[in-house]
C-alpha positions as CSV (number, residue, x, y, z in Angstrom):
1,M,27.3,-14.8,-37.1
2,M,23.6,-15.5,-36.8
3,K,23.8,-15.8,-33.1
4,S,25.6,-12.5,-32.7
5,M,23.1,-10.8,-35.0
6,K,20.2,-12.3,-33.0
7,L,21.8,-11.0,-29.7
8,A,22.2,-7.6,-31.3
9,A,18.6,-7.5,-32.4
10,T,17.5,-8.6,-28.9
11,A,19.6,-5.9,-27.3
12,L,18.2,-3.3,-29.7
13,A,14.6,-4.4,-28.9
14,L,15.4,-4.1,-25.2
15,S,17.0,-0.7,-25.5
16,S,14.1,0.7,-27.6
17,G,11.7,-0.7,-25.0
18,A,13.6,1.1,-22.3
19,A,13.6,4.3,-24.4
20,M,9.8,4.1,-24.8
21,A,9.4,3.7,-21.0
22,Q,11.2,6.9,-20.2
23,D,9.1,9.4,-18.3
24,E,8.6,12.7,-20.2
25,V,9.4,16.0,-18.5
26,T,9.0,19.4,-20.1
27,L,11.0,22.2,-18.5
28,Q,10.1,25.9,-19.3
29,L,13.1,28.3,-18.8
30,K,12.7,31.8,-17.6
31,W,14.8,33.3,-20.4
32,V,16.6,32.4,-23.7
33,T,19.2,29.6,-23.9
34,Q,22.2,30.8,-22.0
35,A,24.6,29.7,-19.2
36,Q,22.0,30.9,-16.6
37,F,20.4,27.5,-17.3
38,A,23.6,25.5,-17.9
39,G,22.9,22.8,-15.4
40,Y,19.8,21.6,-17.3
41,Y,21.6,21.5,-20.7
42,V,24.5,19.7,-19.1
43,A,22.2,17.1,-17.5
44,L,20.7,16.6,-21.0
45,E,23.9,16.4,-22.9
46,Q,25.8,14.3,-20.3
47,G,23.0,11.7,-20.1
48,F,22.2,12.5,-16.4
49,Y,18.4,12.6,-17.3
50,E,18.7,9.4,-19.3
51,E,20.3,7.7,-16.3
52,E,17.2,8.6,-14.3
53,N,15.0,7.2,-17.1
54,L,13.8,10.7,-18.1
55,D,13.1,12.1,-21.5
56,V,13.5,15.9,-20.9
57,T,12.4,18.7,-23.2
58,I,13.9,22.1,-22.4
59,K,11.8,25.0,-23.7
60,P,13.7,28.3,-23.9
61,G,12.0,31.5,-22.7
62,G,12.1,35.0,-24.1
63,P,10.6,38.5,-23.7
64,D,7.1,37.3,-24.6
65,I,7.1,34.1,-22.5
66,A,5.8,34.1,-18.9
67,P,6.7,30.7,-17.4
68,P,3.7,30.8,-14.9
69,Q,1.3,31.2,-17.9
70,V,3.0,28.3,-19.7
71,I,2.6,25.9,-16.8
72,A,-1.0,27.2,-16.2
73,G,-1.8,26.3,-19.8
74,G,-0.3,22.8,-19.5
75,G,2.7,23.7,-21.6
76,A,5.3,22.5,-19.0
77,D,5.6,20.2,-16.0
78,V,8.1,22.4,-14.2
79,I,9.3,25.9,-14.7
80,V,12.3,28.1,-13.7
81,E,11.0,31.2,-12.1
82,W,12.0,33.9,-9.6
83,M,10.3,33.5,-6.2
84,P,8.8,37.1,-6.1
85,A,6.9,36.4,-9.4
86,A,6.0,32.9,-8.2
87,L,4.6,34.1,-4.9
88,A,2.8,36.9,-6.5
89,A,1.2,34.4,-9.0
90,R,0.3,32.1,-6.1
91,E,-1.5,34.9,-4.3
92,Q,-3.3,35.8,-7.5
93,G,-4.6,32.2,-7.7
94,L,-2.0,30.1,-9.6
95,P,-0.8,27.6,-7.0
96,L,2.9,27.3,-7.8
97,V,5.1,25.4,-5.4
98,N,8.9,25.6,-5.2
99,I,10.3,22.0,-5.3
100,A,14.0,22.9,-5.5
101,Q,16.3,25.9,-5.3
102,P,19.5,25.5,-7.4
103,F,20.4,29.2,-7.0
104,K,21.6,30.0,-3.5
105,S,22.3,33.7,-4.2
106,S,20.8,36.5,-6.1
107,G,22.6,37.9,-9.2
108,M,20.5,41.0,-9.4
109,M,21.9,44.5,-9.1
110,L,21.5,48.1,-10.1
111,T,24.4,49.4,-12.2
112,C,24.9,53.2,-12.2
113,L,27.2,55.5,-14.1
114,E,29.7,57.1,-11.7
115,E,29.2,60.4,-13.4
116,S,25.6,60.4,-12.2
117,G,27.0,61.2,-8.7
118,I,25.3,58.3,-7.1
119,T,27.5,56.7,-4.4
120,S,24.9,55.2,-2.2
121,P,21.1,54.4,-2.2
122,D,20.6,57.8,-0.4
123,D,21.5,59.4,-3.8
124,F,18.7,57.6,-5.7
125,P,16.0,60.3,-5.2
126,G,15.7,62.7,-8.1
127,N,17.1,60.1,-10.6
128,T,15.7,57.8,-13.3
129,L,16.3,54.1,-12.7
130,G,15.8,51.4,-15.3
131,V,13.7,48.5,-14.1
132,W,12.6,45.3,-15.8
133,F,8.9,44.4,-15.6
134,F,7.1,41.1,-16.3
135,G,7.5,40.0,-12.7
136,N,11.1,41.2,-12.4
137,E,10.1,44.5,-10.9
138,Y,9.1,43.0,-7.6
139,P,12.5,42.9,-5.9
140,F,13.2,46.5,-7.0
141,L,9.8,47.8,-5.7
142,S,10.4,46.0,-2.4
143,W,13.8,47.6,-2.0
144,M,12.5,51.1,-2.7
145,S,9.7,50.6,-0.1
146,T,12.3,49.4,2.4
147,L,14.3,52.7,1.7
148,G,11.1,54.7,1.9
149,I,11.7,56.1,-1.6
150,P,8.5,56.7,-3.7
151,T,8.6,55.4,-7.3
152,E,6.4,58.0,-8.9
153,G,9.2,60.5,-9.6
154,G,9.7,63.9,-8.1
155,D,12.6,65.3,-6.1
156,D,12.0,62.9,-3.2
157,G,11.4,59.8,-5.4
158,V,12.8,58.0,-8.3
159,E,11.5,58.0,-11.9
160,V,11.1,54.3,-13.0
161,L,11.9,53.7,-16.6
162,K,10.4,50.5,-17.9
163,Q,13.6,49.0,-19.2
164,G,13.7,46.6,-22.1
165,F,15.9,43.5,-21.8
166,N,19.0,45.5,-22.9
167,V,21.4,48.1,-21.5
168,D,20.5,50.9,-23.9
169,P,19.1,53.4,-21.2
170,L,22.5,53.5,-19.6
171,L,24.4,53.8,-22.8
172,Q,22.1,56.5,-24.1
173,N,22.0,58.4,-20.7
174,Q,18.2,57.9,-20.3
175,A,18.8,56.6,-16.8
176,A,21.4,57.0,-14.1
177,C,21.1,53.3,-13.2
178,I,19.7,50.2,-14.8
179,S,18.9,46.7,-13.7
180,T,21.6,44.2,-14.5
181,M,22.4,40.6,-13.6
182,T,26.0,39.9,-12.4
183,Y,26.3,37.3,-15.1
184,N,24.7,39.0,-18.1
185,E,23.8,42.7,-18.6
186,Y,26.6,44.1,-16.5
187,W,29.1,42.6,-19.0
188,Q,27.0,44.0,-21.9
189,V,27.7,47.4,-20.4
190,I,31.5,46.6,-20.2
191,D,31.5,45.2,-23.7
192,A,29.9,48.5,-24.9
193,G,33.1,50.2,-23.9
194,I,32.3,51.6,-20.4
195,G,35.1,50.8,-17.9
196,E,34.4,49.0,-14.6
197,D,35.9,52.1,-12.9
198,E,33.2,54.3,-14.5
199,L,30.4,52.2,-12.9
200,I,29.0,51.9,-9.4
201,T,27.0,48.7,-8.6
202,F,24.5,47.9,-5.8
203,K,23.9,44.2,-5.4
204,Y,20.6,43.2,-3.9
205,E,22.5,40.5,-2.0
206,D,24.7,43.2,-0.3
207,Q,21.7,45.5,0.3
208,G,19.9,42.9,2.4
209,V,17.0,42.8,0.0
210,A,17.9,39.8,-2.1
211,T,15.1,37.5,-3.1
212,L,15.4,34.0,-4.4
213,E,15.9,33.5,-8.2
214,D,15.8,30.6,-10.6
215,G,13.9,28.1,-8.5
216,L,12.0,25.1,-9.9
217,Y,8.2,25.3,-9.5
218,V,5.4,22.9,-10.3
219,L,1.6,23.1,-9.8
220,E,0.4,22.1,-6.4
221,E,-2.3,19.7,-7.6
222,N,0.4,17.5,-9.2
223,L,2.2,16.9,-5.9
224,S,-0.7,14.7,-4.7
225,D,0.4,12.2,-7.4
226,E,3.2,9.9,-6.1
227,A,4.4,9.1,-9.6
228,F,4.8,12.8,-10.4
229,K,6.7,13.3,-7.2
230,D,9.0,10.4,-8.0
231,K,9.6,11.8,-11.5
232,M,10.4,15.3,-10.1
233,A,12.8,13.8,-7.6
234,R,14.7,12.1,-10.4
235,F,14.6,15.3,-12.4
236,V,16.0,17.4,-9.6
237,R,18.7,14.8,-8.8
238,A,19.9,14.8,-12.4
239,S,19.6,18.6,-12.7
240,M,21.7,19.2,-9.6
241,K,24.3,16.7,-11.0
242,G,24.3,18.9,-14.1
243,W,24.7,22.0,-12.0
244,K,27.6,20.7,-10.0
245,W,29.3,19.4,-13.2
246,A,28.8,22.9,-14.7
247,E,30.4,24.6,-11.6
248,E,33.5,22.4,-11.9
249,N,33.7,22.6,-15.7
250,P,32.6,26.1,-16.6
251,E,34.1,26.3,-20.0
252,E,32.8,22.9,-21.2
253,A,29.4,23.8,-19.7
254,A,29.4,27.1,-21.7
255,M,30.2,25.2,-24.9
256,I,27.3,22.8,-24.2
257,V,24.9,25.7,-23.9
258,L,26.2,27.1,-27.2
259,E,25.4,23.8,-28.9
260,Y,21.7,24.1,-27.8
261,D,21.4,27.8,-28.7
262,E,19.4,27.5,-31.9
263,T,19.3,31.3,-32.4
264,G,23.1,31.5,-32.8
265,A,22.8,34.8,-30.8
266,Q,25.2,33.8,-28.0
267,T,29.0,34.1,-28.2
268,E,31.6,31.9,-26.7
269,Q,33.3,34.7,-24.6
270,H,30.0,35.9,-23.2
271,Q,28.8,32.4,-22.2
272,I,32.1,31.4,-20.6
273,R,32.1,34.6,-18.5
274,M,28.4,34.1,-17.7
275,M,29.0,30.5,-16.6
276,G,31.8,31.7,-14.2
277,E,29.4,34.2,-12.6
278,V,26.4,31.8,-12.5
279,A,28.6,29.2,-10.7
280,K,29.0,31.7,-7.8
281,L,25.2,31.8,-7.4
282,T,24.7,28.0,-7.5
283,A,27.7,27.4,-5.2
284,G,26.5,26.3,-1.8
285,S,23.2,24.8,-3.0
286,N,22.6,21.1,-3.1
287,G,19.2,21.9,-4.6
288,A,17.2,22.0,-1.4
289,L,15.5,25.3,-0.5
290,D,16.9,26.9,2.7
291,P,13.8,27.9,4.7
292,A,15.7,30.9,6.1
293,D,16.3,32.2,2.5
294,Y,12.6,31.7,1.8
295,E,11.6,33.6,5.0
296,R,13.9,36.5,4.0
297,T,12.3,36.6,0.5
298,V,8.8,36.7,2.0
299,E,9.8,39.4,4.5
300,T,11.3,41.5,1.8
301,L,8.2,41.1,-0.4
302,M,5.8,41.9,2.4
303,G,7.8,44.9,3.5
304,G,6.4,47.1,0.8
305,G,4.4,49.4,3.0
306,S,1.1,50.3,1.4
307,D,2.0,48.5,-1.8
308,P,3.6,45.1,-0.9
309,V,4.2,42.4,-3.6
310,I,2.3,39.9,-1.5
311,T,-0.3,41.0,1.1
312,K,-0.2,37.9,3.3
313,E,2.2,35.2,4.5
314,P,2.0,32.4,1.8
315,E,1.1,28.9,2.9
316,G,2.3,25.8,1.1
317,A,4.5,27.8,-1.3
318,Y,7.4,25.3,-1.1
319,T,8.0,21.7,-0.3
320,L,11.1,19.9,0.8
321,D,9.7,16.5,-0.1
322,I,11.1,16.4,-3.6
323,T,14.7,17.3,-2.6
324,D,14.5,15.0,0.4
325,M,13.6,12.2,-2.1
326,A,16.3,13.3,-4.5
327,L,19.1,13.7,-2.1
328,N,18.5,10.7,0.2
């Protein structure tokens, strides 16, 4: 009896020692707890981070939280951000570097009421379009520049409505089209009672102006620290394991997300549906950034005529070192 108790005590001491030795990582999300970030919650819940000797804290975002500001202020080691916002921040002096790209495709689109008469982008002029700001406006502004459509209103241009993070402008007929994500706001429109046949959608991916979303970014200065790089490689490896598990088990992944939603705002139906759509965007990515996708994003952002999102070709804005370490 004494011997087994002693062994148990020794095992406990060893396990608590191991727990103490775990490397801490704080991840700042781009938005609230939802299936858009399922891979990270799955990795946490399924013990994938623990297997990599990591103690990961996931901080939800929200309308008042800008991930680049959080990481600049030391509130996170790594953030989830869209590349347009990250490259704009980099040009403005915050040296963010993309270390992994779990999302292969863009989920962004404009959703229009069919009754507006809009059937193609040629019909946009003279209409009001809802656009999110806080860094989310960059892909839209690039697209309008590509089309040669001014964004100051008038018959030849579009009136830009600063859209809140909801679908009210479409429901209240304040805008002909609004910004939606394939996995989120589009379904809020449907849930509000508007039929899919009453809507026309324009996916950025189909329009050739898609920019990369939901990449993982760190501060450049930290990448000169080998211990930090090793920690990030383990973080990316475990996160991608979480993402692939979520793709294969969408319903279970959605339920895990719900467990972590402290606001209680999310519903089972919405999260399961969201996970199914998000899985289409992460499919085809092993976590490594495809340089061709990066080049397309840069080209789109610089194609803004007199008002581009970034004014010069970025240098050092991504590294493949971390995913090379994580995947090999």
